[in-house]
Phi, psi and omega in degrees: 000128181283138179213179183226122170262119187271130171214166183287137174283108189269327187200129175209139181299142185299325179292317179294322183298323182260343187263349180243076181242326183265089186294319182296317179295316179302310185296326184276345185248351183266151181284159174271194184235151181290141180302326182297323179291318179299314181296323177298315182295317179295322180293324176297322180293318190269359180300130178064021175242166182228172177299325180280346178226066188286151179278171177236131176251135171243123176259121180262129182070052186289346177062229180267007175091021181300314176281322185303317180300316180293318183294314181293327175293316179297319180298321184297336180248011182273172178298337180234077182292350179275004178307132179275138181234126177239124182250126180253135175208135185264338180280118181304316178297320180291318179297318178298316178299315181298315181296327181289351175285342178056046178278161181282078183200173169246157182236156173210163176245194184105154187263136175278001183271006181217138180296125184085009185280331181270136186278061171222149182291165173301150173055043181271318196256140168277333178210138172246131177244133174239102182259111179059036185222332191299330182297345177275348189273066181264135004282138185299321178302320178295322180295317179297324178287323177295320178295319178296324177299318185284327183285145171287159174306129182083004180292165185250143171245127177240132177243129187229132178222139166268138178229140173295133186283107183277003170284345173278122191304311183292329178291324177297316180289326176299318179297311186287322189264339182239299191294313182301329182283350178277342184261143169274164186300326184264006177289133181297130175215139177300324185297338181289338181062017178295329177298326181285322177301320179292324181300326183303331181287342182257348183296126178092337179259314182243331183230151175276192182300147179266115180266152185224134172232131178253135177245109183278147181047049187283337178208134178244116185257108181272161175141000176066205185300321181300318178295316182296315179298316179300321180296316179295320182291342179276351178298139183301325182290342175267318182302330183279350185287154171300155185306320182297322180284328175299318179298321178298315179297315180301315180294324180295317180294316180299317180294319179300315181296320180297330183270001179263117179287342182263013177245122177276105186299333182270323192233007185301147177244143173261127184259134179243156168236155184237136178245127175246129174239140177212149182211165182240138177294137175277119184295000000 
């Protein structure tokens, strides 16, 4: 049964606060996740557990439930369908969208960027998953400590990101010529790897080694120019702009696409790759 645990929103990055308001647009333009990654995460959760002693998963920054839907479906057909799922989201529009999906889980709000910020007790989770969200949890040292607070001794942390595949020539140029210029230097991005630099300070003391699995061509998003424009417009750094500036960005992307001979305006597909990182709390 979906529910809401109410707590005060203590901390959220200014870009996320203003850039994640249109839940329906976000949900309709963002890629899904590969089944292999979902199954890997669920298997990590259920290792050495039983139906009579089921694990608990906490998803931080669940957004509109793109990963959540896949995970709860996978759990329902897994060896331990009684696994408990708690989805956390700080954006009110996104949380409302997620709750309206009526998935078999409970929900809470609160920020993972501050110790004690997420409305769950200490030692709650056997596994925490952050799908397309951890780069927002600034300052990262506080986030790593908050996650350690929520995890049980020996619990697992999984970080999951979809990335546009820059081995595709036009996607590489789209990144370099359009997308990179939309971001300011201090805007959170997974690509900056600042989250990983911060992790190094916790390695060996609080967390074990960080393992990595890459899933190539993990999602193919069809839809031609309309899909590509919609994807760019869903970026938080664009969503937060005044309407007049959004129109400028939209026109710039459309013009860029028209001038690319290697982009099929009617049928082009955007290719994604997925990166999974996971580590274990040192008890």
